[in-house]
N, CA, C and O of each residue as an XYZ file, in Angstrom:
396
protein
N      -7.114      6.349     18.637
C      -6.379      7.527     18.240
C      -5.849      7.330     16.827
O      -5.188      6.326     16.561
N      -6.118      8.255     15.916
C      -5.619      8.141     14.550
C      -4.095      8.261     14.500
O      -3.487      8.954     15.315
N      -3.502      7.583     13.543
C      -2.055      7.664     13.345
C      -1.757      7.617     11.853
O      -2.493      7.010     11.075
N      -0.677      8.260     11.474
C      -0.244      8.289     10.081
C       1.171      7.728      9.995
O       2.038      8.083     10.794
N       1.395      6.854      9.022
C       2.707      6.237      8.829
C       3.182      6.503      7.409
O       2.417      6.367      6.455
N       4.441      6.878      7.274
C       5.067      6.956      5.961
C       5.768      5.622      5.760
O       6.751      5.329      6.440
N       5.267      4.805      4.827
C       5.868      3.487      4.614
C       6.907      3.514      3.493
O       7.791      2.659      3.440
N       6.799      4.497      2.600
C       7.840      4.752      1.604
C       8.046      6.262      1.574
O       7.133      7.012      1.230
N       9.244      6.703      1.934
C       9.537      8.134      1.862
C       9.539      8.550      0.391
O       9.873      7.742     -0.475
N       9.171      9.802      0.096
C       9.127     10.233     -1.302
C      10.468     10.005     -2.000
O      11.509     10.498     -1.564
N      10.415      9.246     -3.095
C      11.608      8.907     -3.858
C      11.196      8.450     -5.253
O      10.030      8.137     -5.494
N      12.157      8.413     -6.166
C      11.880      7.943     -7.523
C      12.237      6.467     -7.691
O      11.731      5.812     -8.603
N      13.087      5.945     -6.837
C      13.522      4.550     -6.947
C      12.393      3.581     -6.592
O      11.470      3.923     -5.853
N      12.488      2.379     -7.129
C      11.565      1.316     -6.728
C      11.840      0.974     -5.264
O      12.977      1.052     -4.801
N      10.797      0.598     -4.553
C      10.967      0.293     -3.130
C       9.908     -0.710     -2.700
O       8.722     -0.521     -2.973
N      10.326     -1.762     -2.038
C       9.415     -2.729     -1.436
C       9.563     -2.610      0.068
O      10.670     -2.671      0.603
N       8.428     -2.439      0.751
C       8.465     -2.254      2.201
C       8.594     -3.595      2.910
O       8.436     -4.659      2.312
N       8.883     -3.509      4.191
C       8.746     -4.669      5.049
C       7.266     -4.848      5.356
O       6.418     -4.180      4.762
N       6.959     -5.739      6.272
C       5.565     -5.983      6.635
C       4.968     -4.772      7.343
O       5.583     -4.206      8.247
N       3.764     -4.379      6.926
C       2.990     -3.391      7.680
C       1.936     -4.172      8.451
O       1.090     -4.837      7.854
N       1.985     -4.093      9.762
C       1.081     -4.848     10.636
C      -0.232     -4.104     10.809
O      -0.303     -3.121     11.546
N      -1.271     -4.573     10.130
C      -2.603     -3.970     10.250
C      -3.499     -4.778     11.180
O      -4.707     -4.546     11.230
N      -2.912     -5.738     11.927
C      -3.743     -6.574     12.799
C      -4.415     -5.809     13.934
O      -5.490     -6.228     14.362
N      -3.852     -4.709     14.453
C      -4.543     -4.007     15.542
C      -5.665     -3.074     15.059
O      -6.320     -2.423     15.873
N      -5.884     -3.008     13.750
C      -6.802     -2.006     13.210
C      -7.997     -2.651     12.507
O      -7.894     -3.755     11.973
N      -9.129     -1.946     12.515
C     -10.298     -2.399     11.765
C     -10.062     -2.247     10.274
O     -10.554     -3.048      9.479
N      -9.324     -1.240      9.897
C      -9.011     -0.983      8.498
C      -7.934      0.068      8.408
O      -7.647      0.765      9.381
N      -7.336      0.183      7.231
C      -6.294      1.179      6.993
C      -6.532      1.839      5.649
O      -6.976      1.190      4.702
N      -6.241      3.111      5.564
C      -6.297      3.858      4.315
C      -4.874      3.961      3.786
O      -3.969      4.377      4.510
N      -4.674      3.588      2.540
C      -3.351      3.632      1.924
C      -3.409      4.577      0.737
O      -4.337      4.515     -0.069
N      -2.417      5.453      0.629
C      -2.399      6.371     -0.509
C      -0.967      6.602     -0.972
O      -0.009      6.438     -0.217
N      -0.856      6.989     -2.234
C       0.436      7.353     -2.819
C       0.264      8.690     -3.501
O      -0.764      8.960     -4.121
N       1.272      9.519     -3.382
C       1.213     10.809     -4.070
C       2.114     10.774     -5.298
O       3.122     10.068     -5.317
N       1.755     11.523     -6.297
C       2.603     11.778     -7.456
C       2.863     10.570     -8.359
O       3.925     10.487     -8.976
N       1.914      9.636     -8.448
C       2.035      8.560     -9.437
C       1.595      9.089    -10.799
O       0.667      9.894    -10.884
N       2.246      8.646    -11.842
C       1.890      9.067    -13.205
C       1.821      7.852    -14.116
O       2.449      6.825    -13.859
N       1.050      7.987    -15.177
C       0.961      6.986    -16.261
C       0.892      5.558    -15.730
O      -0.047      5.209    -15.015
N       1.881      4.727    -16.074
C       1.858      3.304    -15.720
C       2.521      3.007    -14.378
O       2.705      1.842    -14.026
N       2.881      4.040    -13.629
C       3.511      3.826    -12.325
C       2.472      3.276    -11.345
O       1.320      3.709    -11.348
N       2.889      2.320    -10.508
C       1.951      1.700     -9.571
C       2.624      1.398     -8.242
O       3.849      1.355     -8.129
N       1.781      1.192     -7.248
C       2.198      0.602     -5.985
C       1.373     -0.675     -5.850
O       0.162     -0.626     -5.635
N       2.041     -1.808     -5.978
C       1.372     -3.086     -5.807
C       1.158     -3.339     -4.319
O       2.005     -2.997     -3.494
N       0.026     -3.938     -3.988
C      -0.291     -4.245     -2.600
C      -0.305     -5.757     -2.454
O      -1.030     -6.462     -3.156
N       0.503     -6.231     -1.539
C       0.627     -7.669     -1.301
C       0.137     -7.985      0.101
O       0.268     -7.168      1.013
N      -0.426     -9.171      0.269
C      -0.839     -9.631      1.589
C       0.071    -10.800      1.955
O       0.387    -11.647      1.119
N       0.480    -10.829      3.205
C       1.379    -11.875      3.671
C       0.551    -13.128      3.944
O      -0.401    -13.104      4.723
N       0.930    -14.210      3.293
C       0.223    -15.482      3.409
C       1.258    -16.528      3.793
O       1.940    -17.085      2.932
N       1.370    -16.790      5.087
C       2.436    -17.677      5.556
C       3.770    -17.021      5.339
O       4.012    -15.922      5.838
N       4.647    -17.678      4.597
C       5.962    -17.103      4.318
C       6.034    -16.487      2.920
O       7.115    -16.145      2.441
N       4.862    -16.347      2.265
C       4.813    -15.842      0.891
C       3.978    -14.568      0.842
O       2.954    -14.464      1.517
N       4.418    -13.599      0.040
C       3.631    -12.390     -0.203
C       2.849    -12.597     -1.494
O       3.437    -12.851     -2.545
N       1.518    -12.488     -1.416
C       0.662    -12.702     -2.592
C      -0.032    -11.397     -2.950
O      -0.384    -10.622     -2.060
N      -0.236    -11.142     -4.241
C      -0.964     -9.927     -4.638
C      -2.355     -9.921     -4.004
O      -3.064    -10.927     -4.017
N      -2.722     -8.787     -3.458
C      -4.066     -8.620     -2.917
C      -5.009     -8.449     -4.095
O      -4.747     -7.642     -4.986
N      -6.113     -9.207     -4.109
C      -7.058     -9.134     -5.221
C      -8.468     -8.884     -4.706
O      -8.779     -9.127     -3.541
N      -9.309     -8.391     -5.608
C     -10.725     -8.239     -5.280
C     -11.435     -9.571     -5.561
O     -10.789    -10.547     -5.943
N     -12.748     -9.613     -5.375
C     -13.514    -10.841     -5.540
C     -13.418    -11.411     -6.957
O     -13.567    -12.618     -7.151
N     -13.173    -10.561     -7.934
C     -13.062    -11.008     -9.328
C     -11.645    -11.487     -9.669
O     -11.399    -11.962    -10.778
N     -10.718    -11.364     -8.718
C      -9.344    -11.781     -8.966
C      -8.445    -10.707     -9.545
O      -7.309    -10.988     -9.928
N      -8.944     -9.467     -9.615
C      -8.151     -8.350    -10.132
C      -7.260     -7.795     -9.022
O      -7.720     -7.542     -7.908
N      -5.993     -7.612     -9.340
C      -5.052     -7.084     -8.344
C      -5.458     -5.685     -7.911
O      -5.832     -4.849     -8.734
N      -5.380     -5.445     -6.617
C      -5.663     -4.127     -6.053
C      -4.322     -3.403     -5.953
O      -3.389     -3.890     -5.314
N      -4.236     -2.239     -6.590
C      -2.982     -1.481     -6.578
C      -3.286      0.003     -6.637
O      -4.365      0.414     -7.062
N      -2.329      0.795     -6.210
C      -2.443      2.252     -6.306
C      -1.926      2.670     -7.668
O      -0.901      2.170     -8.134
N      -2.645      3.596     -8.310
C      -2.274      4.082     -9.638
C      -2.464      5.596     -9.681
O      -2.895      6.205     -8.702
N      -2.142      6.186    -10.814
C      -2.354      7.628    -10.978
C      -3.835      7.968    -10.883
O      -4.192      9.040    -10.394
N      -4.704      7.067    -11.345
C      -6.146      7.336    -11.303
C      -6.821      6.790    -10.053
O      -7.932      7.203     -9.723
N      -6.170      5.873     -9.358
C      -6.686      5.333     -8.088
C      -5.553      5.400     -7.060
O      -4.936      4.381     -6.751
N      -5.276      6.609     -6.526
C      -4.142      6.766     -5.621
C      -4.463      6.436     -4.157
O      -3.613      6.617     -3.285
N      -5.689      5.952     -3.880
C      -6.121      5.743     -2.506
C      -7.003      4.497     -2.438
O      -7.901      4.334     -3.263
N      -6.758      3.616     -1.466
C      -7.634      2.469     -1.235
C      -7.795      2.242      0.263
O      -6.940      2.615      1.067
N      -8.907      1.625      0.609
C      -9.161      1.211      1.991
C      -8.922     -0.287      2.057
O      -9.449     -1.042      1.239
N      -8.124     -0.720      3.035
C      -7.834     -2.144      3.218
C      -8.369     -2.604      4.565
O      -8.354     -1.851      5.539
N      -8.837     -3.829      4.615
C      -9.292     -4.398      5.881
C      -8.120     -4.527      6.836
O      -6.985     -4.764      6.423
N      -8.410     -4.369      8.111
C      -7.414     -4.618      9.138
C      -7.277     -6.119      9.343
O      -7.900     -6.914      8.640
N      -6.455     -6.492     10.311
C      -6.327     -7.901     10.638
C      -5.361     -8.672      9.758
O      -5.348     -9.902      9.794
N      -4.549     -7.975      8.966
C      -3.614     -8.648      8.064
C      -2.268     -7.941      8.093
O      -2.129     -6.849      8.644
N      -1.287     -8.587      7.488
C       0.011     -7.963      7.249
C       0.098     -7.646      5.767
O      -0.207     -8.495      4.929
N       0.517     -6.421      5.435
C       0.615     -5.983      4.039
C       2.043     -5.597      3.706
O       2.819     -5.205      4.577
N       2.375     -5.715      2.422
C       3.643     -5.245      1.873
C       3.289     -4.337      0.695
O       2.386     -4.652     -0.080
N       3.988     -3.223      0.558
C       3.738     -2.274     -0.527
C       4.966     -2.249     -1.432
O       6.092     -2.086     -0.962
N       4.738     -2.413     -2.735
C       5.811     -2.532     -3.714
C       5.665     -1.424     -4.753
O       4.871     -1.537     -5.687
N       6.444     -0.348     -4.579
C       6.377      0.820     -5.462
C       7.331      0.640     -6.627
O       8.494      0.279     -6.445
N       6.820      0.898     -7.840
C       7.683      0.847     -9.023
C       8.508      2.131     -9.119
O       8.282      3.082     -8.372
N       9.456      2.144    -10.037
C      10.223      3.364    -10.316
C       9.243      4.443    -10.761
O       8.323      4.168    -11.532
N       9.434      5.660    -10.282
C       8.554      6.773    -10.653
C       9.379      7.924    -11.214
O      10.541      8.108    -10.853
N       8.757      8.698    -12.105
C       9.449      9.841    -12.706
C       9.673     10.946    -11.681
O      10.722     11.591    -11.671
N       8.680     11.160    -10.819
C       8.785     12.173     -9.777
C       8.827     11.534     -8.400
O       8.590     10.335     -8.250
N       9.129     12.338     -7.408
C       9.149     11.837     -6.031
C       7.766     11.328     -5.658
O       6.774     12.037     -5.828
N       7.698     10.112     -5.154
C       6.425      9.497     -4.770
C       6.594      8.809     -3.427
O       7.525      8.031     -3.223
N       5.676      9.110     -2.512
C       5.664      8.464     -1.207
C       4.413      7.619     -1.058
O       3.432      7.797     -1.780
N       4.466      6.689     -0.103
C       3.314      5.840      0.209
C       3.024      6.002      1.694
O       3.926      5.937      2.529
N       1.746      6.215      2.009
C       1.338      6.567      3.366
C       0.169      5.692      3.816
O      -0.695      5.329      3.018
N       0.159      5.363      5.097
C      -0.935      4.588      5.679
C      -1.516      5.392      6.834
O      -0.792      5.866      7.710
N      -2.830      5.535      6.817
C      -3.548      6.215      7.898
C      -4.417      5.179      8.603
O      -5.127      4.408      7.957
N      -4.354      5.166      9.929
C      -5.087      4.161     10.698
C      -5.830      4.803     11.854
O      -5.523      5.920     12.271
N      -6.800      4.084     12.354
C      -7.476      4.464     13.582
C      -7.507      3.231     14.455
O      -8.019      2.188     14.049
N      -6.960      3.345     15.653
C      -6.898      2.224     16.588
C      -8.309      1.746     16.914
O      -9.244      2.544     16.970
N      -8.456      0.446     17.129
C      -9.758     -0.134     17.517
C     -10.170      0.392     18.863
O     -11.232      0.029     19.369
C-alpha cells in the first residue's frame, strides 16, 4: 500500500529531520517543493552512530535542489534530510510503497 510522509513541514527555517526508516521498503521517492537558487536538501545515510552524506558512485553528494527536486533512494537504510534556510516555504516529502 502506498504511503506519503511529510518529513519537513513547509517552512523557511533550516531543519534537520530525525531518522527516516526506509528498511521496510524497496525504495522511496523524496521530493522538495519550492527550492530556489542555492537552496538544498542534503540527504544523509545513517552509518552506525554517524550520519554521512549520501553519494553516487563518483562520490558526488546526492541532494535535492531547485533543478533536481526529486530523487529515488534505495530502501533498506535509514536516512536523514537536512534542509537549508529557504526564501519561501519549502517542505520535504517521502513517498513509499510497502514491499
